[in-house]
C-alpha positions, 0 to 999 in steps of 0.5 A: 803049561798053557803059555806055549809060544808059537814062532815062524821058521824063517831060515832055509837051513831050518827047512832043509834040516827038517826035511832031512831029519824029520818025519813026513806025513802026506795028506790030501790037502797038505804035507806035514813035516815034524821034528822035535826041537831040543834046543829051545827046552828052556820055555815051551815053544812051537815053531812052524813054517809054511812053504809052497813050490812053483809046481802049485801055481803062480805067485798069487796061488802060492801066496793064497795057499801059504796064507791058508796054511798059516791060519790053519797052523796057528789055530790047530798047532796051538791047541794040538801040537807038542811043544818044543817041536818044529812043524812045516806045512807044505802046500799041495796042488789041492790046497788052493781049492780045498775047504779049510775044515778039510785041511784042518782034518788033514793036519790033525790026521798028519799030527796023529800019524806022526804022533806029534799030537797032545793026548787030549783029543 
């Protein structure tokens, strides 16, 4: 059961599909979008993507935000996220300066809010 795989979402179409069909949970430091992914039910898999729009700032700031969110996603989603689901983390203006522990709390709250969280918390 613990052999859950984590993969990145790379295709723009997947991001768009998720934003249209998935649940969204805005938090102080990030926005989480989630959607169940039935196609990959052969083995346990979590797919996640990270995005930051130009509203956030220049390329350096956007990349730092994305790097922060990627680390966060790998740490938190592997432990707490439901398998066979897609997650997209969207950076906000506050992501860059927000403490990583507060971002972790934001992500956990978003998972609880969307009910895409394992029951062991």
